[in-house]
C-alpha positions as CSV (number, residue, x, y, z in Angstrom):
1,M,162.0,36.0,91.4
2,K,164.8,36.7,93.5
3,T,164.6,40.4,92.2
4,A,161.1,40.3,93.4
5,K,161.5,38.7,96.7
6,T,164.3,41.7,97.4
7,H,161.5,44.4,96.6
8,L,158.7,43.0,98.8
9,I,161.5,42.4,101.6
10,I,162.5,45.9,101.4
11,A,159.3,47.5,101.0
12,L,157.8,45.1,104.1
13,S,160.6,45.9,106.4
14,L,160.3,49.8,105.7
15,A,156.7,50.0,106.4
16,A,157.5,47.3,110.1
17,V,160.4,50.4,110.9
18,L,157.4,53.0,110.1
19,F,154.7,51.5,112.1
20,V,157.2,50.7,115.2
21,L,158.8,54.4,114.8
22,S,155.2,55.5,114.9
23,F,154.2,53.5,117.8
24,I,156.8,54.2,120.5
25,L,157.2,57.8,119.6
26,F,153.3,58.9,119.5
27,F,151.3,56.4,121.3
28,D,148.7,57.8,124.0
29,F,145.1,57.8,124.0
30,S,144.8,61.4,124.2
31,Y,141.7,63.2,122.5
32,M,142.4,66.5,120.4
33,G,145.4,67.0,122.5
34,E,144.1,66.0,125.9
35,R,144.9,63.4,127.9
36,D,143.0,62.0,130.8
37,S,144.6,59.0,133.0
38,A,141.2,57.5,134.1
39,V,140.3,57.2,130.7
40,E,143.7,55.7,129.9
41,A,143.2,53.0,133.0
42,I,139.7,52.1,131.6
43,I,141.3,51.4,127.8
44,T,144.1,49.7,129.2
45,G,142.3,47.3,131.7
46,N,139.0,46.5,129.6
47,F,140.0,47.4,125.8
48,K,143.2,45.8,125.2
49,M,141.8,43.4,122.3
50,V,140.1,46.4,120.7
51,V,143.9,47.9,120.7
52,V,145.9,45.3,119.7
53,L,143.1,43.9,116.8
54,F,143.0,47.4,115.3
55,N,146.9,47.7,115.3
56,L,147.2,44.3,113.8
57,K,144.9,45.8,110.8
58,I,146.7,48.8,110.7
59,M,149.9,46.6,110.1
60,A,148.2,45.0,107.6
61,V,147.4,48.5,105.7
62,Y,150.8,49.2,106.2
63,A,151.5,45.9,104.4
64,L,149.5,46.7,101.3
65,V,150.9,50.2,100.9
66,A,154.4,48.3,101.1
67,L,153.4,45.6,98.3
68,F,151.9,48.7,96.0
69,I,155.1,50.6,95.8
70,A,157.0,47.5,95.5
71,L,154.8,46.9,92.2
72,F,156.2,50.5,91.6
73,S,159.7,49.8,92.0
74,M,159.5,46.5,90.1
75,L,157.9,48.2,87.0
76,L,160.6,50.8,87.1
77,G,163.1,48.1,86.7
78,I,165.3,49.2,89.7
79,E,167.8,46.3,90.8
80,R,170.2,47.6,93.4
81,R,169.1,47.2,97.4
82,S,170.2,50.4,98.2
83,A,168.0,52.2,95.1
84,I,164.9,50.0,96.0
85,F,165.0,51.6,99.4
86,L,165.9,55.0,98.4
87,F,162.8,54.9,96.2
88,H,160.6,53.5,98.6
89,L,161.8,55.9,101.1
90,F,161.4,58.6,98.3
91,V,157.4,57.6,97.5
92,W,156.9,57.5,101.3
93,S,158.0,60.8,102.1
94,W,156.4,62.5,99.1
95,F,153.0,60.9,100.8
96,L,154.1,62.9,103.7
97,L,155.1,65.8,102.4
98,L,151.9,66.0,100.6
99,A,149.8,65.4,103.6
100,I,151.4,68.2,105.8
101,K,150.8,71.0,103.1
102,V,147.1,69.4,102.4
103,S,146.3,68.8,105.6
104,P,148.8,70.1,108.3
105,Q,146.1,69.9,111.2
106,L,147.1,66.6,111.6
107,F,150.8,67.0,112.2
108,V,150.8,69.5,114.8
109,E,151.6,67.2,117.8
110,S,154.5,64.9,115.8
111,L,155.6,68.1,114.1
112,Y,154.5,71.6,114.9
113,A,154.1,71.4,118.5
114,R,157.4,69.7,119.2
115,G,159.2,73.2,117.9
116,G,162.7,73.4,116.8
117,L,163.5,71.5,113.7
118,P,160.1,69.9,113.2
119,M,158.3,73.0,113.5
120,K,160.6,74.7,110.8
121,L,159.8,72.0,108.7
122,Q,156.4,72.0,109.1
123,V,156.3,75.9,108.7
124,F,158.6,75.8,105.6
125,V,156.2,72.9,103.7
126,T,153.1,74.9,104.6
127,D,154.0,78.5,104.3
128,V,157.0,78.4,101.4
129,V,156.5,75.3,99.0
130,P,153.8,75.6,96.2
131,L,152.0,72.6,96.5
132,W,152.5,72.4,92.0
133,V,156.3,72.2,93.2
134,I,155.5,69.0,95.5
135,Y,153.0,67.7,92.8
136,L,155.9,68.0,90.2
137,S,158.4,66.6,92.6
138,F,156.6,63.1,92.1
139,P,156.7,62.2,88.3
140,L,160.0,64.1,87.4
141,P,162.1,61.6,89.5
142,V,159.6,58.6,88.3
143,M,159.9,59.4,84.9
144,L,163.8,59.7,85.1
145,A,164.4,56.3,86.8
146,A,162.0,54.9,84.2
147,C,163.6,56.2,81.2
148,K,167.3,55.5,82.4
149,K,165.9,51.7,82.5
150,R,164.3,52.4,79.2
151,R,160.7,51.8,80.6
152,P,159.0,55.2,80.2
153,W,155.5,53.9,79.6
154,H,156.0,52.1,82.9
155,G,156.7,55.3,84.5
156,V,153.7,57.0,83.3
157,V,151.5,53.6,84.3
158,V,153.2,54.6,87.8
159,I,152.4,58.1,87.7
160,A,148.9,57.6,86.6
161,L,148.4,55.1,89.5
162,V,149.1,58.0,91.8
163,V,146.9,60.2,89.9
164,V,144.0,58.1,90.5
165,F,145.0,57.3,94.2
166,V,145.5,61.0,95.0
167,F,142.7,63.0,93.4
168,P,139.1,62.2,94.1
169,F,136.7,61.5,91.7
170,K,133.4,63.5,91.9
171,T,130.1,61.9,91.8
172,P,128.5,62.7,88.2
173,A,125.4,64.6,87.7
174,L,122.3,62.2,86.5
175,K,119.9,64.3,84.3
176,A,116.2,64.2,86.2
177,Q,112.9,64.0,84.5
178,P,111.3,67.8,83.7
179,A,110.3,69.5,87.1
180,G,106.8,68.6,88.6
181,G,105.2,66.9,91.3
182,P,105.9,67.7,95.3
183,P,109.3,70.0,95.8
184,N,112.0,68.4,96.8
185,I,114.3,70.0,99.9
186,L,117.8,70.1,100.5
187,V,119.2,71.4,103.5
188,L,122.9,72.5,103.5
189,G,124.0,73.0,107.0
190,T,127.5,72.8,108.9
191,D,128.1,72.9,112.7
192,S,128.9,76.4,114.9
193,L,128.0,78.6,111.7
194,R,127.4,82.3,112.8
195,P,124.9,84.1,111.0
196,D,126.9,87.2,111.3
197,H,130.2,85.6,109.6
198,L,128.6,85.6,106.1
199,G,129.2,88.0,103.6
200,Y,125.4,89.0,102.7
201,N,124.9,89.7,106.5
202,G,127.4,92.1,106.6
203,Y,130.7,90.4,107.3
204,H,134.0,92.1,105.7
205,R,135.0,88.1,104.6
206,P,132.8,87.1,101.6
207,T,130.7,83.9,101.2
208,P,130.0,83.7,97.6
209,H,128.0,81.3,97.0
210,I,125.9,81.4,100.1
211,D,125.5,85.6,99.5
212,R,124.1,84.6,95.8
213,L,121.7,82.0,97.5
214,L,120.7,84.2,100.3
215,A,120.2,87.3,97.7
216,R,117.2,85.1,96.0
217,G,115.8,84.0,99.5
218,A,115.4,85.3,103.0
219,N,117.2,84.9,105.7
220,F,116.8,85.5,109.7
221,L,119.3,87.1,111.3
222,N,118.3,86.3,115.3
223,A,117.3,82.6,115.1
224,K,117.8,81.3,118.4
225,S,118.9,77.7,119.0
226,S,117.4,76.5,122.5
227,L,120.1,74.6,123.4
228,A,123.8,75.4,121.5
229,R,125.0,71.9,121.4
230,T,124.6,69.7,118.4
231,F,122.4,66.7,119.7
232,S,119.4,68.9,121.8
233,S,119.5,71.1,118.8
234,F,118.7,69.1,116.3
235,T,116.1,67.2,118.4
236,S,114.4,70.5,118.8
237,V,114.2,71.4,115.0
238,F,112.9,68.0,114.2
239,T,110.7,67.9,116.7
240,S,109.5,71.3,117.1
241,N,109.8,71.1,121.1
242,F,112.0,72.8,123.5
243,P,114.5,70.8,125.4
244,P,112.3,70.4,128.7
245,E,109.9,68.7,126.1
246,H,111.6,66.3,124.1
247,K,114.0,65.4,127.0
248,V,117.3,65.1,125.0
249,R,119.2,67.6,127.5
250,H,122.7,66.8,126.7
251,M,124.8,64.6,124.5
252,F,125.2,61.8,126.3
253,P,121.5,60.4,126.7
254,R,120.8,56.9,127.9
255,P,119.3,54.5,125.5
256,E,115.7,54.8,127.1
257,E,116.0,58.7,127.0
258,L,116.6,58.3,123.0
259,Q,113.1,56.5,122.6
260,L,111.6,59.6,121.1
261,E,107.6,59.5,121.7
262,L,107.1,62.9,119.7
263,P,106.9,62.8,115.4
264,T,109.1,64.3,113.4
265,L,109.9,66.8,110.3
266,I,111.4,63.7,108.8
267,Q,108.5,61.3,109.8
268,S,105.8,64.1,108.1
269,F,108.1,63.6,104.8
270,R,108.5,60.2,104.7
271,K,104.7,59.7,104.8
272,Q,104.5,61.9,101.7
273,G,106.4,59.6,99.9
274,Y,109.5,61.5,100.2
275,D,113.1,59.8,100.1
276,T,115.1,60.9,103.0
277,G,118.1,61.2,104.2
278,I,121.0,62.6,106.6
279,I,124.7,62.5,105.3
280,S,127.1,63.8,108.3
281,D,130.6,63.3,109.6
282,F,132.6,63.9,113.1
283,A,129.8,66.0,114.7
284,G,126.6,63.9,113.3
285,D,127.7,61.2,115.2
286,I,124.1,61.8,117.1
287,F,122.4,60.3,114.0
288,S,123.6,56.8,114.2
289,R,122.4,57.0,117.9
290,L,119.0,58.7,117.2
291,G,118.1,58.6,113.5
292,F,114.6,61.0,113.8
293,G,113.1,58.5,111.1
294,F,115.4,58.9,108.1
295,E,115.6,56.1,105.9
296,H,118.9,56.9,104.9
297,I,121.6,57.5,107.3
298,Q,125.4,57.8,106.6
299,A,127.0,59.2,109.8
300,P,129.5,57.9,112.3
301,H,129.2,56.1,115.6
302,L,130.4,57.5,118.8
303,T,131.5,54.9,121.2
304,L,134.7,54.1,123.2
305,Q,136.1,51.2,121.2
306,N,135.3,53.7,117.9
307,L,137.5,56.5,119.6
308,I,140.3,54.0,120.6
309,R,140.4,52.9,117.1
310,Q,140.4,56.8,115.9
311,R,143.4,57.3,118.4
312,C,145.4,54.6,117.6
313,L,144.9,55.5,113.8
314,E,145.7,59.1,114.6
315,L,149.2,58.6,115.5
316,H,150.7,56.8,112.4
317,Y,151.4,59.8,110.7
318,S,153.4,58.1,107.7
319,L,150.0,55.8,107.0
320,L,147.6,58.4,107.3
321,S,149.3,60.3,104.7
322,F,148.0,57.7,102.2
323,L,144.4,57.6,104.4
324,I,143.7,61.0,103.9
325,H,142.7,60.1,100.3
326,P,139.6,58.9,99.6
327,A,140.5,55.0,99.3
328,G,141.5,55.7,103.5
329,R,137.4,56.2,104.4
330,K,136.9,52.6,102.6
331,L,139.7,50.9,104.7
332,F,138.9,52.9,107.8
333,P,135.5,53.9,108.0
334,V,136.3,55.2,111.7
335,M,138.3,58.7,109.6
336,W,134.7,60.0,109.6
337,L,134.7,60.5,113.3
338,M,138.3,62.3,113.3
339,P,137.8,65.8,114.3
340,L,141.6,66.5,113.0
341,N,140.8,65.0,109.5
342,I,137.3,66.7,108.7
343,D,137.1,67.1,104.9
344,P,133.3,68.2,103.9
345,Y,134.4,66.9,100.1
346,Y,133.4,63.2,101.1
347,V,130.0,64.9,102.5
348,T,129.8,66.4,99.6
349,N,130.5,63.5,97.4
350,S,127.7,60.9,99.4
351,S,125.2,63.7,99.2
352,K,125.4,64.0,95.3
353,R,125.2,59.8,95.3
354,F,122.0,60.4,97.2
355,I,120.3,62.8,95.2
356,R,121.3,60.3,92.3
357,N,119.7,57.6,93.9
358,A,116.6,59.6,94.3
359,V,116.5,60.8,90.6
360,K,116.9,57.1,89.8
361,A,113.8,56.0,92.1
362,G,111.7,58.6,90.7
363,K,111.0,59.8,94.1
364,P,111.1,63.6,95.5
365,F,113.7,63.8,98.4
366,F,114.6,65.5,101.7
367,M,117.9,65.8,102.1
368,F,120.4,66.8,104.8
369,Y,123.7,67.6,104.5
370,F,125.6,68.0,107.4
371,S,129.4,69.2,107.9
372,S,131.7,69.7,110.7
373,N,134.6,71.9,109.3
374,S,133.1,74.7,111.1
375,H,133.3,73.0,114.8
376,F,136.4,73.3,116.7
377,P,139.1,72.7,116.7
378,Y,138.4,74.7,113.4
379,G,141.1,72.6,111.2
380,S,141.0,72.7,107.3
381,Q,142.7,71.6,103.9
382,Y,144.9,73.6,101.7
383,P,144.1,76.7,100.9
384,Y,141.7,77.0,103.8
385,Y,144.1,77.0,106.6
386,Q,145.8,79.6,105.7
387,R,143.3,81.5,103.6
388,Y,143.0,84.4,105.9
389,A,145.5,83.2,108.7
390,R,148.5,85.0,108.7
391,K,151.8,83.2,107.5
392,E,153.8,85.5,110.2
393,Y,152.0,84.0,112.8
394,R,154.1,81.0,115.2
395,G,152.0,80.9,118.1
396,P,150.4,77.6,119.1
397,H,147.2,77.7,117.0
398,K,149.0,78.2,113.4
399,Y,146.8,75.1,111.9
400,R,144.0,74.2,114.4
401,K,143.3,75.3,118.1
402,V,145.1,73.4,120.6
403,D,144.2,72.8,123.8
404,M,140.3,72.9,123.6
405,M,139.9,72.6,127.4
406,K,142.4,75.0,128.4
407,T,141.5,77.7,126.4
408,Y,137.6,78.0,127.0
409,S,138.0,81.5,128.4
410,G,141.0,83.2,126.5
411,Y,141.8,85.2,129.5
412,D,145.5,83.8,129.0
413,L,145.3,84.4,125.2
414,S,147.2,87.0,123.5
415,E,144.9,89.1,120.8
416,A,147.5,87.6,118.2
417,D,146.1,83.9,119.5
418,K,142.5,85.3,119.4
419,R,142.6,86.7,115.8
420,Q,144.6,83.5,114.5
421,I,141.6,81.4,115.8
422,V,139.4,83.9,114.1
423,D,140.9,83.6,111.0
424,L,141.3,79.8,111.2
425,Y,137.6,79.6,112.2
426,D,136.6,81.9,108.8
427,G,138.5,79.8,106.7
428,T,136.5,76.6,107.6
429,V,133.3,79.2,106.6
430,R,134.5,79.7,103.5
431,L,135.7,76.0,102.8
432,F,131.9,75.4,103.8
433,D,130.6,78.4,101.2
434,D,132.6,76.2,98.2
435,Q,130.9,73.2,99.5
436,V,127.7,75.0,99.0
437,G,128.6,76.3,95.1
438,E,129.6,72.3,94.7
439,M,126.0,71.0,95.7
440,L,124.0,74.2,94.0
441,G,126.1,73.6,90.9
442,F,125.1,69.7,91.2
443,L,121.3,70.4,91.3
444,K,121.5,72.5,88.3
445,K,123.5,69.9,86.2
446,C,121.1,67.3,87.5
447,G,118.2,69.8,86.2
448,L,116.6,69.5,89.5
449,A,117.2,73.5,90.4
450,E,113.9,74.7,89.3
451,N,111.9,72.1,91.7
452,T,114.5,72.0,94.8
453,I,113.9,74.3,97.8
454,V,117.5,74.9,99.5
455,V,117.8,75.8,103.0
456,L,120.9,77.5,104.5
457,F,121.4,75.8,108.1
458,S,123.6,75.6,111.4
459,D,122.4,74.1,114.5
460,H,124.0,76.9,117.1
461,G,126.6,79.3,116.5
462,E,129.8,80.1,118.6
463,S,131.9,82.1,120.6
464,L,134.9,83.9,119.5
465,Y,135.9,85.5,122.6
466,E,133.7,88.9,122.0
467,N,133.6,90.5,125.4
468,G,135.4,87.8,127.6
469,Y,132.4,85.1,126.5
470,G,135.1,82.6,125.6
471,S,134.9,80.5,123.1
472,G,133.0,77.4,122.3
473,H,128.9,76.8,122.4
474,G,126.8,75.9,125.1
475,D,128.1,76.8,128.4
476,H,126.6,80.1,129.1
477,L,123.6,82.1,127.8
478,R,125.5,85.7,127.6
479,G,126.2,87.6,124.0
480,P,124.6,86.9,121.1
481,Y,127.3,84.3,119.7
482,S,126.8,80.8,120.7
483,N,122.5,80.7,120.4
484,N,122.6,82.3,116.9
485,M,122.1,79.6,114.5
486,T,122.0,80.3,110.5
487,F,118.7,80.0,109.0
488,G,118.1,81.0,105.2
489,V,115.7,79.7,102.6
490,C,115.5,79.8,99.0
491,S,112.9,78.7,97.1
492,P,112.3,78.7,93.0
493,F,108.7,79.0,92.9
494,E,108.7,82.5,94.8
495,N,111.1,85.5,95.3
496,F,111.6,86.4,99.0
497,A,113.7,89.3,97.4
498,G,117.1,88.8,99.9
499,R,115.1,89.3,102.8
500,R,116.9,89.8,106.5
501,I,114.4,89.1,108.9
502,V,115.4,90.7,112.6
503,P,113.1,90.0,114.9
504,T,113.9,86.6,116.9
505,V,112.5,83.4,115.7
506,R,113.4,79.7,117.4
507,D,114.6,76.5,116.4
508,I,111.2,75.1,116.5
509,D,109.9,77.5,113.9
510,I,112.3,75.6,111.4
511,A,109.9,72.5,110.8
512,P,106.6,74.2,110.4
513,T,108.3,76.2,107.9
514,L,109.5,73.8,105.8
515,L,106.3,71.7,106.0
516,D,104.6,74.7,104.9
517,L,106.9,75.5,102.0
518,A,106.4,71.9,100.5
519,G,102.3,72.2,101.2
520,M,102.0,69.9,104.3
521,R,100.6,70.4,107.5
522,P,102.4,70.0,110.4
523,P,101.7,67.0,113.5
524,A,99.7,68.7,116.4
525,S,102.5,68.0,118.8
526,F,105.0,70.8,117.1
527,R,105.4,73.7,119.2
528,G,106.6,76.1,116.4
529,V,104.8,78.3,114.3
530,S,105.3,78.6,110.4
531,L,107.6,81.7,109.2
532,L,106.7,81.6,105.6
533,P,104.3,84.5,105.5
534,V,107.0,86.4,107.7
535,M,109.6,85.9,104.4
536,R,107.1,86.8,101.9
537,G,107.1,90.1,103.8
538,A,104.0,90.5,106.2
539,P,104.3,92.4,109.8
540,F,106.6,90.6,112.6
541,A,107.3,91.4,115.8
542,G,109.6,88.1,116.7
543,Y,108.8,85.4,118.6
544,P,110.0,84.9,122.6
545,A,112.6,82.1,122.6
546,Y,113.8,80.0,125.5
547,M,117.6,78.9,125.8
548,E,119.3,76.5,128.5
549,T,122.8,75.7,128.5
550,E,124.2,71.8,128.4
551,L,126.5,69.7,130.3
552,W,129.4,71.3,131.5
553,Y,133.0,69.5,130.8
554,T,134.6,70.7,133.9
555,P,133.7,71.2,137.3
556,E,134.6,75.0,137.3
557,T,133.4,77.5,134.8
558,P,136.4,79.9,133.9
559,Y,134.8,81.6,130.8
560,I,132.5,83.3,133.1
561,K,134.1,85.2,136.0
562,E,132.1,85.8,139.4
563,R,129.7,83.1,138.1
564,T,127.1,81.5,140.1
565,R,126.8,77.6,139.6
566,M,125.5,74.7,141.0
567,A,128.5,72.3,141.5
568,Y,129.0,68.8,139.9
569,P,132.6,66.7,138.7
570,G,134.1,66.9,135.6
571,I,132.8,65.5,132.6
572,M,135.2,61.9,133.1
573,K,133.3,61.4,136.7
574,V,129.9,62.1,135.3
575,I,130.0,59.6,132.5
576,E,129.9,55.5,132.2
577,L,130.2,53.1,129.6
578,L,127.8,51.0,128.9
579,P,129.8,47.5,128.5
580,E,127.3,45.9,125.9
581,S,127.6,48.6,123.5
582,G,130.7,50.8,124.2
583,E,127.6,53.8,124.2
584,I,128.7,56.7,126.2
585,V,125.9,57.9,128.8
586,L,125.5,60.0,131.8
587,K,125.3,58.6,135.1
588,K,122.2,57.9,136.4
589,E,122.6,59.8,139.5
590,F,124.1,63.0,138.1
591,N,120.6,63.6,135.8
592,D,118.9,65.6,138.2
593,V,121.8,68.2,138.9
594,V,122.9,68.4,135.8
595,I,119.3,69.4,134.6
596,Q,118.9,71.4,137.8
597,A,122.0,73.4,137.1
598,K,121.5,74.8,133.8
599,H,121.4,78.5,133.2
600,R,118.0,79.2,131.6
601,G,117.0,82.3,129.4
602,I,114.4,83.7,127.3
603,Q,115.0,86.5,124.8
604,W,112.7,88.3,122.7
605,N,114.2,90.6,120.3
606,G,116.4,93.0,121.8
607,R,115.7,92.1,125.5
608,K,117.0,88.9,127.4
609,Y,116.4,87.1,130.8
610,V,119.1,84.9,132.0
611,I,118.6,82.9,135.7
612,M,121.7,81.2,137.0
613,P,121.1,79.0,139.7
614,G,124.1,77.9,142.4
615,D,124.4,75.7,145.5
616,R,124.5,79.1,147.6
617,G,121.5,81.1,145.6
618,F,121.1,82.1,142.2
619,Q,122.0,85.2,139.9
620,E,119.6,87.0,137.5
621,E,120.9,88.9,134.5
622,W,118.9,91.1,131.9
623,F,120.4,92.3,129.0
624,L,119.6,95.0,126.5
625,D,120.4,94.8,122.7
626,E,123.3,92.2,124.8
627,R,124.4,94.8,126.9
628,P,124.0,93.9,130.8
629,V,121.3,96.3,132.1
630,V,121.4,97.0,136.3
631,G,119.8,98.9,139.1
632,E,117.9,102.2,137.6
633,E,117.8,100.8,134.1
634,L,116.0,97.8,135.1
635,R,112.4,99.9,134.7
636,D,111.9,98.6,131.3
637,P,108.7,96.6,131.7
638,G,109.4,94.7,129.0
639,L,112.5,93.2,130.2
640,L,111.3,92.6,133.6
641,S,108.1,90.6,132.1
642,L,110.4,88.1,130.4
643,K,110.4,86.0,133.3
644,N,107.1,85.4,133.3
645,E,107.5,84.0,129.7
646,F,108.5,80.6,130.9
647,Q,104.9,79.9,132.3
648,W,103.6,80.9,128.9
649,L,106.3,78.7,126.7
650,L,106.6,75.7,128.8
651,P,103.4,75.5,131.0
652,G,103.6,73.6,134.1
653,R,107.3,73.0,133.5
654,F,108.5,75.5,136.0
655,V,107.9,76.2,139.8
656,Y,108.6,79.8,140.7
657,L,109.6,80.0,144.4
658,R,109.2,82.9,147.1
659,D,113.0,83.9,146.7
660,G,112.7,84.4,143.2
661,R,114.1,81.3,141.9
662,I,113.0,79.4,139.1
663,K,112.8,75.3,139.2
664,E,112.1,73.3,136.8
665,R,109.9,70.2,137.5
666,I,111.8,67.0,136.5
667,D,109.9,64.0,135.5
């Protein structure tokens, strides 16, 4: 009894010390490395109880971990206080070492960014120490301690418990009935995936599972997102309407703006008896705010309270070393919202469970898989963060992109930094590719491959510093990078011969296409056109695509030099908190200026027109094959006529003023 008490005292004391040290050394309310004094004032003034209660929960989980380690030390028969302390310190340190190797992006602030010895430690662990060495460094000391006390089987039990805790179980397949009836639809999507970074489309780095899928299907190289941010893009896809029509124009809509009056793609499938589900992580927080008609939704909820909880948890690095394993998301569901801990394994496993449940219910399914691993900050797990990156790189972006707000433009970044960021991005793409392979293998094991149409999807693309266009998405309409979305279809019912379709299509064309593939009619309100004839090889000249920018985060737009822009304050000044729900929304007084300030464009194949309104005038730009066209070159009637497409695509929405400006009528 006395020995057990000693184990518990040492365990809980060490856990308390680790909690206090983390709190003292790392506590602040930054978000992906960015701090804002106004936000910190709001949190400390109005949300103290959220901070206190959540930290009490964190303390309780520290204690729970300590109790399990105490159980291990008692099973091994360790008796001396110094030996008990060293064993507990060893277990905490081993989990920390493993986490640094597997998820180094979590430790950038605490280790790498500090320079000196902490930086060298992280680089040594990630670049020098093999993962198998870290794995073996746990069972060997445990078995030595167990054998010394003549308790070898107790050592085996301790090792087995750690193995079960660390290594996740995959959802097993469930054999479906023979194929028949309506086809299943499985959409495999990830945020910010560029079609030109897929091996099948000519990229120099392979994406083998996606490449094999597209080789049997059809693939659109110039599918345009009408607004390259997740919320508006999905709304355009699901309603088959452009943003001025569906009215979700930015990522912070107010509750009254989330009452969609338009029917959605998902509602069409539900009416036909489909089981409909969306599984997503970080970037899929939109689905907890606007469900679009899905019957089953697993997605995080973006509220200020949850952001506070997320930050409180992020700074406890010792505890995170245990929480990055499957049990962590059970204890802290807010981990689904953490951009620094994106792991598509969990989206994959939950998606498999949804498919299993649909099979058990005997229903066809419309399943939307949406991971966020390709979204900035481009942090991913071992081995993907080092798949393409150079080990000798020692700049700030070794494990993930840092200082997002400061590195939009890229003007101050070295070529080595830019290359590193692209290498990290490509690592996240390869991680998604392996998840695609996992999902396709699961369909085959379930006997569903012959009755499931698979769709490859991204909500938009990403600028990666090409041509001085900066990074990110949704901020401008220059270049093909951020508005180009990935869209490909593979059907077991017909061979599309691996077609790469070059002419322009739109996000609004996706929903009619999926309904056509399933043999269903689209609602009358859908503005898009089915692309199934094009996928079958019909002649095609493309469709004109409408595009617009989103809410800017800063008062300036540093990634566009000599830009024209209507001024409004930075993001922290234009949003507010709804106290009853914790929702973050755009202030009403900024709604009109945010909408009027948008850059807007029309693209039809290689021709593009962009208009940028400003406080003192406006600027027009024309592009031919994404090359700016000026002066005498502006004789191409196809280019000049693009401006008139606004009234054809969105009749009654825009006013053409005498000075050449286009102004939107705001409801």
